[in-house]
C-alpha positions as a printed NumPy array, in Angstrom:
array([[ -3.544,  10.761,  32.561],
       [ -1.509,   9.365,  29.672],
       [ -3.628,   8.214,  26.76 ],
       [ -2.897,   5.399,  24.336],
       [ -2.315,   6.124,  20.648],
       [ -5.526,   6.335,  18.666],
       [ -6.227,   6.122,  14.966],
       [ -8.235,   9.317,  14.525],
       [ -9.095,   9.291,  10.806],
       [ -8.375,   7.776,   7.396],
       [ -8.573,   9.355,   3.939],
       [ -7.882,   7.871,   0.506],
       [ -7.358,   9.188,  -3.015],
       [ -6.695,   7.96 ,  -6.557],
       [ -5.484,   9.782,  -9.688],
       [ -7.934,  10.871, -12.43 ],
       [ -7.239,   8.342, -15.175],
       [ -9.362,   5.172, -15.029],
       [ -7.731,   2.03 , -16.425],
       [-10.374,  -0.59 , -17.12 ],
       [ -8.904,  -4.08 , -17.054],
       [-10.126,  -4.854, -20.56 ],
       [ -8.317,  -1.755, -21.85 ],
       [ -5.128,  -2.724, -20.018],
       [ -5.333,  -6.196, -21.575],
       [ -5.78 ,  -4.684, -25.023],
       [ -2.811,  -2.338, -24.554],
       [ -0.647,  -5.173, -23.275],
       [ -1.607,  -7.299, -26.283],
       [ -0.605,  -4.46 , -28.606],
       [  2.734,  -4.066, -26.877],
       [  3.764,  -7.667, -26.285],
       [  1.892, -10.265, -28.345],
       [  4.16 , -10.106, -31.379],
       [  7.354, -10.059, -29.308],
       [  6.75 , -12.522, -26.461],
       [  6.208, -16.181, -27.348],
       [  4.174, -17.108, -24.259],
       [  2.122, -13.927, -24.205],
       [ -1.287, -15.532, -24.807],
       [ -0.702, -17.903, -21.894],
       [  0.484, -15.117, -19.598],
       [ -2.362, -12.828, -20.711],
       [ -4.813, -14.963, -18.748],
       [ -3.663, -13.044, -15.67 ],
       [ -5.812, -10.12 , -16.839],
       [ -8.878, -12.348, -16.397],
       [ -7.8  , -14.191, -13.235],
       [ -6.34 , -11.235, -11.286],
       [ -9.661, -10.311,  -9.662],
       [ -9.29 ,  -6.73 , -10.925],
       [-11.977,  -4.816, -12.796],
       [-10.342,  -1.396, -12.941],
       [ -7.429,   0.648, -11.66 ],
       [ -6.32 ,   4.263, -11.698],
       [ -3.2  ,   5.815, -13.195],
       [ -1.381,   9.123, -13.033],
       [ -1.302,   9.093, -16.827],
       [ -3.809,   7.873, -19.468],
       [ -3.227,   4.343, -20.714],
       [ -1.87 ,   5.394, -24.118],
       [  0.966,   7.228, -22.378],
       [  2.362,   3.926, -21.1  ],
       [  2.569,   2.543, -24.642],
       [  5.281,   5.047, -25.453],
       [  8.878,   4.283, -24.517],
       [  9.767,   7.054, -22.105],
       [ 12.867,   7.362, -19.957],
       [ 13.424,   7.719, -16.261],
       [ 13.237,  11.573, -16.137],
       [  9.785,  11.676, -17.741],
       [  8.461,   8.824, -15.606],
       [  9.829,  10.313, -12.395],
       [  8.28 ,  13.678, -13.228],
       [  4.939,  11.87 , -13.608],
       [  5.546,  10.33 , -10.18 ],
       [  6.188,  13.676,  -8.516],
       [  3.207,  15.387, -10.145],
       [  0.802,  12.507,  -9.541],
       [  2.014,  11.681,  -6.037],
       [  1.783,  15.298,  -4.888],
       [ -1.799,  15.593,  -6.136],
       [ -2.836,  12.359,  -4.42 ],
       [ -0.949,  13.317,  -1.251],
       [ -2.905,  16.561,  -0.992],
       [ -6.252,  14.876,  -1.645],
       [ -5.819,  11.995,   0.819],
       [ -4.246,  14.179,   3.518],
       [ -6.97 ,  16.83 ,   3.194],
       [ -9.663,  14.175,   3.669],
       [ -7.988,  12.671,   6.723],
       [ -7.32 ,  16.048,   8.325],
       [-10.852,  17.296,   7.649],
       [-12.313,  14.114,   9.123],
       [-10.139,  14.626,  12.204],
       [-11.285,  18.244,  12.515],
       [ -7.797,  19.537,  11.8  ],
       [ -6.305,  21.738,   9.099],
       [ -2.584,  22.422,   8.948],
       [ -2.11 ,  21.774,  12.665],
       [  0.207,  18.799,  12.193],
       [  3.321,  18.197,  14.281],
       [  4.907,  15.321,  12.339],
       [  4.425,  13.956,   8.821],
       [  5.45 ,  10.408,   7.877],
       [  5.556,  10.008,   4.095],
       [  5.829,   6.496,   2.659],
       [  6.597,   5.984,  -1.033],
       [  8.757,   3.57 ,  -3.034],
       [  7.776,   4.219,  -6.657],
       [  9.769,   7.331,  -7.472],
       [ 12.394,   9.741,  -6.203],
       [ 11.513,  13.165,  -4.838],
       [ 14.105,  15.341,  -3.153],
       [ 12.812,  17.552,  -1.565],
       [ 10.364,  14.854,  -0.507],
       [  6.649,  14.955,  -1.223],
       [  5.451,  16.502,   2.058],
       [  7.796,  19.462,   1.538],
       [  6.439,  19.99 ,  -1.973],
       [  2.824,  20.234,  -0.766],
       [  3.496,  21.993,   2.525],
       [  2.286,  25.422,   1.438],
       [ -0.915,  24.135,  -0.17 ],
       [ -1.817,  22.092,   2.918],
       [ -0.886,  24.855,   5.343],
       [  1.667,  22.899,   7.359],
       [  3.507,  24.888,  10.024],
       [  7.124,  25.835,   9.436],
       [  8.188,  23.76 ,  12.458],
       [  6.531,  20.528,  11.282],
       [  8.825,  17.49 ,  11.462],
       [  9.224,  15.493,   8.24 ],
       [  9.917,  11.746,   8.161],
       [ 10.119,  10.427,   4.565],
       [ 10.366,   6.622,   4.317],
       [ 11.494,   4.789,   1.166],
       [ 11.87 ,   1.141,   0.124],
       [  9.196,  -0.684,   2.121],
       [  7.062,  -1.442,  -0.934],
       [  3.725,  -3.117,  -0.28 ],
       [  4.465,  -3.337,   3.466],
       [  4.881,   0.432,   3.687],
       [  1.338,   1.385,   4.665],
       [  1.255,  -0.9  ,   7.688],
       [  4.878,  -0.194,   8.665],
       [  4.291,   3.526,   8.153],
       [  1.292,   3.463,  10.483],
       [  3.492,   1.706,  13.045],
       [  6.174,   4.396,  12.721],
       [  3.582,   7.177,  12.987],
       [  2.06 ,   5.55 ,  16.068],
       [  5.415,   5.281,  17.852],
       [  6.125,   8.937,  17.101],
       [  2.705,   9.906,  18.474],
       [  3.328,   7.868,  21.626],
       [  6.656,   9.618,  22.198],
       [  4.935,  13.023,  22.298],
       [  1.436,  12.655,  23.792],
       [ -1.042,  15.085,  22.264],
       [  0.967,  15.715,  19.106],
       [ -0.707,  15.204,  15.738],
       [  1.044,  12.752,  13.423],
       [ -0.024,  12.462,   9.798],
       [  0.888,   9.375,   7.787],
       [  0.608,   9.489,   3.985],
       [  1.366,   6.41 ,   1.885],
       [  1.365,   7.255,  -1.825],
       [  2.464,   5.177,  -4.792],
       [  2.539,   5.434,  -8.58 ],
       [  2.99 ,   1.745,  -9.404],
       [  1.74 ,   2.103, -12.98 ],
       [  5.004,   3.86 , -13.851],
       [  6.599,   0.414, -13.754],
       [  4.621,  -0.549, -16.883],
       [  7.496,  -1.094, -19.281],
       [  6.832,  -1.842, -22.929],
       [ 10.566,  -2.371, -23.512],
       [ 10.945,  -5.192, -20.96 ],
       [  9.929,  -8.59 , -22.309],
       [  9.643, -10.392, -18.993],
       [  6.922, -12.382, -17.297],
       [  7.17 , -10.125, -14.239],
       [  6.562,  -7.017, -16.328],
       [  3.497,  -8.469, -18.046],
       [  2.058,  -9.537, -14.681],
       [  2.704,  -6.022, -13.373],
       [  0.647,  -4.507, -16.197],
       [ -2.257,  -6.677, -15.019],
       [ -1.973,  -5.89 , -11.302],
       [ -0.683,  -2.417, -10.502],
       [ -2.627,   0.773,  -9.877],
       [ -1.881,   4.153,  -8.279],
       [ -3.29 ,   5.53 ,  -5.051],
       [ -2.749,   7.244,  -1.709],
       [ -3.993,   6.793,   1.835],
       [ -3.583,   9.086,   4.826],
       [ -4.084,   8.456,   8.542],
       [ -4.068,  10.799,  11.515],
       [ -2.834,   9.275,  14.772],
       [ -2.588,  10.865,  18.189],
       [ -2.058,   9.878,  21.81 ],
       [ -5.445,  11.127,  22.955],
       [ -8.695,  10.083,  24.57 ],
       [-10.843,   9.777,  21.454],
       [-10.382,   7.958,  18.154],
       [-11.682,   5.307,  15.793],
       [ -9.472,   2.598,  17.289],
       [ -6.523,   2.115,  19.62 ],
       [ -3.161,   1.134,  18.174],
       [ -2.369,  -1.872,  20.343],
       [  1.011,  -3.08 ,  19.032],
       [  3.01 ,  -3.576,  15.838],
       [  5.871,  -5.706,  14.586],
       [  7.792,  -7.053,  11.615],
       [  9.182, -10.407,  10.56 ],
       [ 11.876, -10.685,   7.873],
       [ 12.901, -13.988,   6.299],
       [ 16.607, -14.52 ,   5.535],
       [ 17.852, -14.991,   1.978],
       [ 14.677, -13.609,   0.393],
       [ 15.904, -10.394,  -1.252],
       [ 15.017, -11.793,  -4.67 ],
       [ 11.293, -12.268,  -4.039],
       [ 10.143,  -8.704,  -4.677],
       [ 11.6  ,  -5.304,  -5.498],
       [ 12.534,  -2.788,  -8.181],
       [ 15.344,  -2.661, -10.684],
       [ 16.328,   0.757, -12.027],
       [ 17.768,   1.589, -15.432],
       [ 17.649,   4.448, -17.918],
       [ 14.004,   3.701, -18.791],
       [ 12.784,   3.712, -15.193],
       [ 11.651,   1.189, -12.601],
       [ 11.363,  -2.494, -13.47 ],
       [  9.446,  -4.912, -11.254],
       [ 11.18 ,  -7.917,  -9.703],
       [  9.098, -11.027,  -9.016],
       [ 11.778, -13.704,  -8.968],
       [  9.83 , -16.144,  -6.815],
       [  6.135, -16.964,  -6.683],
       [  4.653, -14.969,  -3.79 ],
       [  1.391, -16.923,  -3.186],
       [  3.144, -20.241,  -2.37 ],
       [  5.603, -18.421,  -0.135],
       [  2.746, -16.688,   1.706],
       [  0.812, -19.917,   2.183],
       [  3.88 , -21.661,   3.586],
       [  5.394, -18.95 ,   5.771],
       [  2.895, -16.23 ,   6.763],
       [  1.3  , -18.03 ,   9.695],
       [  4.685, -18.515,  11.352],
       [  5.54 , -14.852,  10.831],
       [  2.198, -13.613,  12.158],
       [  2.383, -15.984,  15.129],
       [  5.878, -14.737,  15.958],
       [  4.72 , -11.11 ,  15.992],
       [  1.601, -11.873,  18.048],
       [  3.598, -13.914,  20.553],
       [  5.57 , -10.8  ,  21.495],
       [  2.301,  -9.517,  22.991],
       [  1.347, -12.935,  24.445],
       [ -1.299, -13.478,  21.774],
       [ -2.033, -16.16 ,  19.164],
       [ -3.911, -15.979,  15.842],
       [ -6.98 , -17.264,  17.702],
       [ -7.065, -13.954,  19.625],
       [ -7.555, -11.977,  16.387],
       [-11.124, -11.23 ,  15.309],
       [-10.255,  -9.972,  11.822],
       [ -7.076, -10.055,   9.769],
       [ -7.   ,  -7.113,   7.337],
       [ -4.533,  -8.068,   4.627],
       [ -2.811,  -6.296,   1.778],
       [ -4.493,  -7.764,  -1.342],
       [ -1.515,  -8.212,  -3.647],
       [ -3.563, -10.255,  -6.12 ],
       [ -6.364, -12.811,  -6.126],
       [ -3.946, -15.728,  -5.683],
       [ -2.259, -13.936,  -2.795],
       [ -5.621, -13.418,  -1.074],
       [ -6.498, -17.094,  -1.463],
       [ -3.063, -18.074,  -0.133],
       [ -3.482, -15.805,   2.904],
       [ -6.897, -17.289,   3.666],
       [ -5.359, -20.751,   3.596],
       [ -2.263, -19.758,   5.589],
       [ -4.217, -18.004,   8.334],
       [ -6.94 , -20.706,   8.35 ],
       [ -9.662, -18.139,   7.689],
       [-11.848, -20.037,   5.269],
       [-12.321, -19.25 ,   1.598],
       [-14.008, -15.883,   1.058],
       [-13.188, -14.496,   4.511],
       [-11.112, -11.654,   3.073],
       [-14.092, -10.111,   1.314],
       [-13.149,  -6.438,   1.719],
       [ -9.703,  -7.221,   0.374],
       [-11.243,  -8.647,  -2.793],
       [-13.413,  -5.543,  -3.16 ],
       [-10.411,  -3.226,  -2.913],
       [ -8.429,  -5.349,  -5.362],
       [-11.309,  -5.348,  -7.842],
       [-11.84 ,  -1.59 ,  -7.689],
       [ -8.253,  -0.325,  -7.401],
       [ -5.748,  -3.103,  -8.168],
       [ -2.524,  -3.482,  -6.207],
       [ -1.419,   0.039,  -5.246],
       [  1.447,  -1.185,  -3.059],
       [  1.722,   0.595,   0.316],
       [ -1.695,   2.365,   0.473],
       [ -3.7  ,  -0.759,  -0.38 ],
       [ -3.942,  -2.205,   3.136],
       [ -5.172,   1.19 ,   4.35 ],
       [ -7.906,   1.172,   1.681],
       [ -8.981,  -2.16 ,   3.212],
       [ -8.896,  -0.576,   6.678],
       [-11.1  ,   2.276,   5.473],
       [-13.689,  -0.225,   4.227],
       [-13.609,  -2.158,   7.491],
       [-14.043,   1.031,   9.509],
       [-17.11 ,   1.908,   7.445],
       [-18.69 ,  -1.411,   8.421],
       [-17.484,  -1.381,  12.041],
       [-14.287,  -2.922,  13.373],
       [-14.503,  -6.016,  15.542],
       [-12.716,  -6.024,  18.904],
       [ -9.227,  -6.763,  17.536],
       [ -8.154,  -6.241,  13.911],
       [ -4.625,  -7.039,  12.764],
       [ -3.39 ,  -5.323,   9.594],
       [ -0.863,  -7.337,   7.607],
       [  1.203,  -6.622,   4.511],
       [  4.236,  -8.226,   2.88 ],
       [  6.95 ,  -6.297,   1.098],
       [ 10.527,  -6.34 ,  -0.161],
       [ 12.988,  -7.75 ,   2.281],
       [ 11.088, -10.154,   2.242],
       [  9.187,  -8.742,   5.227],
       [  5.822,  -9.15 ,   6.908],
       [  4.493,  -6.118,   8.761],
       [  1.617,  -6.309,  11.273],
       [ -0.272,  -3.777,  13.366],
       [ -3.103,  -4.467,  15.81 ],
       [ -6.076,  -2.166,  16.316],
       [ -8.544,  -2.402,  19.208],
       [-12.007,  -1.073,  18.427],
       [-13.076,   2.058,  20.244],
       [-15.263,   1.349,  23.27 ]])
């Protein structure tokens, strides 16, 4: 009997340095207030973001120093490897597995690591020497959901094999004290670091069944979100307002993906959305006709961790699993492209 792909376990991790929002606001004021005319107006984002604290791979004072790309990328590799090991260990332990992994999908867009992260932690995690490695770069905030889709398709292609997904990001390394832009100041109010790992397998048992997945990319939207790279490191690109775009376009994108499986938004019991910011959450509630306050777990994750890019939607999934999934949950996340990624989970019987 051929089994469907199951989500077997989820594990999450954050780096050791806590960044309270009030401390981030104070640091940003120190760095920008005397050099950016509209700073006081923009600084309101620290109060309206819906974020109480975040976590960083370096202490907050480190970001006040002007450091170049090599130092920032080293911080990415060190921090991402540590979070990778922590999140993966939790997911594998929860699944009752150790190093017995057949394929690893690693999603990350906030630094460069060659060899990639899973190779760097292979010995510590006890991966076999024949494990298959699938590093994925450039998906941004959509990466966690898209990565779970990729992992699920790989699991389906080899029934019984164990596929580990790890989405890990060090978004705080985009905090740039040398860039006097609105996008950079907003980034210092939103971004945090984190990792999430999932084990998927075509097997009889699991937390939920992976029902289907899909993507929708809008033409002529490359300027909405992304990274620029220069000698100082990564610089965030927010060239268009994301909340209005989400409110206008997300329902059509979601409906298009659901229609491929002969479903409509009315067939979904719970949308689990990437919480990019408080305004994004509100826009998604309006777009998907959910009612204000429906995305409660998303607000909790945003408050406690900030926007961690690709792992964030999987942090939301972990919270929903702890409280019990409804019959059909659809994960959604938007990322550079500009692309919407969706994946449907059916609750275990």
